C-alpha positions in Angstrom: 75.1 -136.2 112.1 76.9 -135.0 109.0 80.3 -134.0 110.2 81.0 -131.6 107.3 77.7 -129.8 107.8 78.1 -129.6 111.6 81.6 -128.0 111.0 80.1 -125.4 108.7 77.4 -124.5 111.3 80.0 -124.3 114.1 82.1 -121.9 111.9 79.0 -119.8 111.1 78.0 -119.6 114.8 81.5 -118.1 115.6 81.0 -115.5 112.8 77.5 -114.6 114.0 77.9 -114.8 117.8 75.5 -117.7 118.3 75.7 -120.4 121.0 73.6 -122.9 119.1 71.6 -123.4 115.9 68.3 -125.4 115.9 67.2 -126.7 112.5 63.4 -127.4 112.5 62.4 -127.4 108.8 62.5 -130.7 106.9 65.2 -129.4 104.5 67.5 -128.1 107.3 66.9 -131.1 109.5 67.9 -133.3 106.5 70.9 -131.0 105.8 72.3 -131.6 109.3 71.2 -135.1 110.1 71.5 -136.6 106.6 67.9 -138.0 106.3 64.3 -136.9 106.2 61.9 -137.7 109.0 59.1 -139.1 106.9 56.0 -137.5 108.4 57.6 -134.1 109.3 57.0 -132.5 105.9 53.4 -133.7 106.0 52.3 -132.9 109.6 53.6 -129.5 110.8 53.2 -130.3 114.5 55.4 -133.4 114.4 58.5 -131.4 115.3 61.9 -132.9 114.5 65.0 -130.7 115.2 68.7 -131.0 115.1 70.7 -129.0 117.7 74.3 -128.0 117.1 76.2 -126.0 119.7 79.1 -123.6 119.2 81.5 -126.0 120.8 80.5 -128.8 118.3 78.1 -130.9 120.3 75.0 -132.2 118.6 71.6 -133.5 119.6 68.2 -134.4 118.2 64.7 -133.6 119.2 61.9 -135.8 117.7 58.3 -137.1 118.0 57.6 -140.5 119.4 56.0 -141.7 116.2 59.4 -141.3 114.4 61.7 -142.4 117.3 62.6 -145.7 115.6 63.6 -144.0 112.4 65.7 -141.4 114.2 67.4 -144.1 116.3 68.2 -146.2 113.2 69.9 -143.3 111.5 71.5 -141.7 114.5 72.1 -144.4 117.1 74.9 -142.5 118.9 73.5 -139.0 118.9 71.8 -137.8 122.1 68.1 -137.7 121.4 65.1 -136.4 123.3 61.7 -137.9 122.3 58.5 -136.1 123.0 55.0 -137.8 123.2 52.7 -136.5 120.4 49.5 -136.8 122.4 50.6 -136.0 125.9 53.5 -133.6 125.8 53.9 -129.9 125.0 56.8 -130.3 122.6 58.1 -126.8 123.4 58.3 -127.6 127.1 60.2 -130.8 126.3 62.5 -128.9 123.9 63.2 -126.1 126.5 64.2 -128.8 129.0 66.5 -130.4 126.5 68.1 -127.1 125.6 68.6 -126.2 129.3 70.2 -129.6 129.9 72.7 -128.7 127.2 73.6 -125.5 129.0 71.7 -123.2 126.7 69.2 -121.8 129.2 70.7 -118.3 128.8 72.2 -118.8 125.4 71.9 -116.9 122.1 70.1 -119.5 119.9 69.6 -119.4 116.1 66.1 -120.6 115.2 64.2 -121.0 112.0 61.7 -118.2 112.7 60.0 -118.5 109.3 59.2 -122.2 109.8 58.4 -122.7 113.5 54.8 -121.7 114.1 54.3 -118.5 116.1 52.4 -120.2 118.8 55.1 -122.7 119.3 57.8 -120.0 119.4 55.9 -118.1 122.0 55.6 -121.1 124.2 59.3 -121.9 123.8 60.3 -118.3 124.6 58.1 -118.3 127.7 59.7 -121.5 128.9 63.2 -120.1 128.3 62.9 -116.4 129.4 66.7 -115.9 129.8 67.5 -117.2 126.3 67.7 -115.0 123.2 66.4 -116.3 119.9 67.8 -115.1 116.6 66.7 -115.5 113.0 68.9 -118.3 111.6 67.3 -119.1 108.3 69.5 -116.6 106.3 72.6 -118.3 107.8 71.5 -121.8 106.9 70.4 -120.7 103.4 73.8 -119.2 102.9 75.5 -122.4 104.0 73.4 -124.5 101.7 74.4 -122.5 98.7 77.9 -124.1 98.5 77.6 -127.8 98.1 80.0 -130.4 99.5 81.5 -133.1 97.3 78.9 -135.6 98.7 76.0 -133.2 97.8 77.4 -132.7 94.3 77.7 -136.4 93.6 74.1 -136.9 94.7 72.7 -134.0 92.7 74.6 -135.3 89.6 72.9 -138.7 90.1 69.5 -137.1 90.6 70.0 -135.0 87.5 70.6 -138.1 85.4 67.6 -139.9 86.9 65.2 -137.0 86.1 66.6 -136.4 82.6 66.5 -140.1 81.6 63.1 -140.7 83.2 61.6 -137.9 81.0 63.4 -138.8 77.9 62.5 -142.5 78.1 58.9 -141.6 79.0 58.6 -139.4 75.9 59.9 -142.3 73.8 57.2 -144.6 75.1 54.0 -142.7 74.0 52.2 -142.2 70.7 49.7 -139.9 69.2 46.4 -141.0 70.8 47.9 -141.6 74.3 47.1 -139.3 77.1 49.0 -137.0 79.5 48.3 -139.6 82.1 50.1 -142.2 80.0 53.2 -139.9 79.9 53.0 -139.5 83.7 52.7 -143.3 84.2 55.8 -144.0 82.3 57.6 -141.1 83.9 56.9 -142.0 87.5 57.8 -145.7 86.9 61.1 -144.6 85.3 61.9 -142.3 88.2 61.6 -145.1 90.7 63.2 -147.8 88.6 66.2 -145.5 88.1 66.7 -145.3 91.8 64.9 -142.2 93.2 63.1 -142.5 96.5 60.5 -139.9 95.7 59.5 -137.2 93.2 58.1 -133.7 93.3 56.4 -131.2 91.0 55.4 -133.6 88.2 54.3 -131.4 85.2 52.8 -132.8 82.1 51.4 -130.0 79.9 50.6 -130.6 76.3 49.0 -128.7 73.4 47.0 -125.7 74.7 47.9 -126.7 78.3 51.6 -126.2 77.6 51.2 -122.5 78.4 50.3 -123.3 82.0 53.3 -123.1 84.3 52.8 -125.8 86.9 50.0 -128.2 86.0 49.9 -131.9 86.5 48.8 -134.5 83.9 45.2 -134.6 82.7 43.2 -137.0 80.5 44.0 -134.8 77.4 44.9 -136.9 74.3 48.1 -136.3 72.4 47.6 -135.0 68.9 49.9 -134.5 66.0 51.7 -131.2 66.2 51.2 -130.8 70.0 54.0 -129.2 72.0 54.6 -131.2 75.2 56.3 -129.7 78.4 57.3 -132.4 80.8 59.1 -131.7 84.1 59.9 -133.7 87.2 62.1 -133.4 90.3 63.7 -136.7 91.4 64.4 -136.9 95.2 66.8 -138.9 97.4 67.3 -138.0 101.1 65.4 -134.8 100.6 67.7 -133.6 97.8 66.1 -132.9 94.5 67.1 -132.3 90.9 64.6 -130.8 88.4 64.7 -131.3 84.7 62.2 -130.2 82.1 62.1 -131.3 78.4 60.0 -130.0 75.5 58.9 -132.3 72.8 56.5 -132.3 69.8 54.2 -135.0 68.7 55.1 -136.1 65.2 56.0 -132.7 63.8 56.6 -129.2 65.1 53.9 -126.6 64.7 54.7 -123.3 63.0 57.3 -121.2 64.8 58.2 -123.9 67.3 61.5 -124.8 65.8 62.7 -121.2 65.5 61.6 -120.3 69.1 63.3 -123.4 70.4 66.5 -122.6 68.5 66.4 -119.2 70.2 66.0 -120.8 73.7 68.9 -123.2 72.9 71.1 -120.2 72.1 70.0 -118.7 75.5 71.0 -122.0 77.2 74.6 -121.9 75.8 75.0 -118.2 76.4 74.0 -118.7 80.1 76.4 -121.7 80.4 79.2 -119.6 79.0 78.5 -116.8 81.5 78.2 -119.0 84.6 81.5 -119.0 86.5 82.8 -118.0 89.9 82.5 -114.2 90.3 79.8 -113.7 87.7 76.9 -111.5 88.7 73.5 -113.2 88.8 71.7 -110.0 87.7 74.1 -109.6 84.7 73.3 -113.1 83.5 69.6 -112.5 83.9 69.7 -109.2 82.0 71.5 -110.8 79.1 68.8 -113.5 79.0 66.0 -110.9 78.9 67.7 -109.0 76.2 68.0 -112.2 74.2 64.3 -113.0 74.7 63.3 -109.5 73.5 64.8 -110.2 70.1 61.9 -112.5 69.3 59.4 -110.2 71.1 59.0 -112.9 73.8 57.7 -111.7 77.2 60.2 -111.4 80.0 60.1 -113.7 83.1 61.3 -112.8 86.6 64.2 -115.3 86.7 66.0 -117.8 84.5 67.7 -119.9 87.1 68.0 -120.5 90.8 70.0 -122.5 93.4 68.6 -126.0 94.1 69.3 -128.8 96.6 67.2 -129.6 99.6 64.7 -126.9 98.6 63.2 -126.6 95.1 64.2 -123.0 94.9 67.2 -121.7 96.8 69.3 -118.5 96.6 70.8 -117.2 94.5 68.5 -116.5 91.6 69.6 -115.7 88.1 66.8 -113.1 88.2 65.5 -109.7 88.9 66.1 -110.2 92.6 69.1 -112.7 93.2 68.5 -112.9 96.9 64.9 -113.1 97.8 63.7 -110.3 100.1 66.6 -108.0 99.1 65.5 -106.1 96.0 68.3 -104.3 94.2 71.0 -106.4 95.7 73.1 -108.6 93.3 74.8 -111.9 94.2 78.0 -113.4 92.8 78.2 -117.1 91.7 80.7 -119.2 93.6 82.4 -122.5 92.9 80.3 -125.6 93.9 77.0 -123.8 93.7 74.4 -126.0 91.9 71.8 -124.2 89.8 68.6 -125.2 88.0 68.5 -123.0 84.9 65.6 -122.9 82.5 65.4 -120.8 79.4 61.6 -120.8 78.8 58.7 -118.9 77.5 55.2 -120.0 78.6 53.4 -117.5 76.4 55.0 -117.6 73.0 52.0 -116.0 71.3 51.5 -119.1 69.2 49.3 -121.2 71.5 52.2 -123.2 73.1 54.8 -122.8 75.8 58.4 -124.1 75.8 60.9 -124.8 78.5 64.4 -126.4 78.7 65.4 -126.9 82.3 68.8 -128.3 83.2 71.0 -128.7 86.3 74.3 -126.8 86.2 77.3 -127.0 88.6 79.5 -123.9 89.0 83.1 -125.2 88.7 86.5 -123.5 89.4 86.7 -122.1 85.8 83.1 -122.3 84.4 80.3 -124.7 84.6 79.4 -128.4 84.2 76.0 -129.6 82.8 74.8 -132.3 85.2 71.6 -133.2 83.2 73.3 -134.4 80.0 71.4 -137.5 79.1 69.1 -136.0 76.4 70.3 -134.0 73.4 68.1 -130.9 73.5 69.8 -128.9 70.7 66.8 -129.8 68.6 63.2 -130.4 69.6 62.5 -133.9 70.8 59.9 -135.7 68.6 57.6 -138.1 70.4 54.7 -140.2 69.1 57.0 -142.6 67.4 57.1 -145.4 70.0 55.4 -148.0 67.8 58.0 -147.3 65.0 61.3 -147.3 66.9 60.8 -147.0 70.6 62.9 -143.9 70.8 62.4 -140.2 71.1 64.4 -138.4 68.4 65.4 -134.8 67.5 63.6 -132.9 64.7 65.3 -133.8 61.5 
């Protein structure tokens, strides 16, 4: 188990009057254990949980199919394995919790992740225990990254940024969105990622669509291309998006892009410990309005083990708490993305980066590509490099 994360959970339990915290979601299991159980995100009933008690003990609960993986990562952690096709996992879990002295305890549980039917069976098997909603506690802990997490997110940011930049340098007019995706996914793996999420390749008229994958659409001169990917290691992810043009920029593209670049630097200047998320968002919306571009609901968000984490640089900084602001803190990591899907000119533009909140400001983690000018693609046969608009 990750000692620093266990210590953070023990401290949180003291503050909230809990006797134990169970992490059952893939992201919070990985947060505590330091690895992802491969099939857990794919098959909901294959429960894997970490258990941390208020006195600092830890244990693991997992399905038999993944027993060898769990043992390899956590050989010295007490583990209870349940049989997928013959056990009621909640009965086995209740027995394990009781064996840890938690039969009458106040237990923090991920109520938004554990299916209602499973929770009902667990509660019936432990009638003297009290179960509390622990997701807000865990979400709050994950907002502030450890040095280890920051190093990993810095590495992942570079992987995603370079993978996109090099992919755009490898295609020409006449290639397809699938060709971009092929280069991009090969790059992600060759640069060291274990996995990727949310691959977006949206060109030409498709660039206005927020979250679309690649199609057979052929690249044409003057196309605007939005390309995004999240590189993943040990469940952690960093998302980067770059916008390019094929050969030359269409009318208004350069001026809109310059405006979004100004937004990027204004946001970076405002990001520092103590800054209000809503204030940063309001300044961004005011900047967009100067070009009569439509507002969006957020311009940034926390990121780490989940694609979107609190706080948001947005209308509602803490999801589920409208009207409540949040202040930035040192060692938060944000994905921030000055963007406009509907520019009114038949194309969308997005410049997504990874940003670390430092003691006195911010540090750009995704600094491989120079995005001050629009990237030009479609020149692979000439020089093998993507370049900025001259």
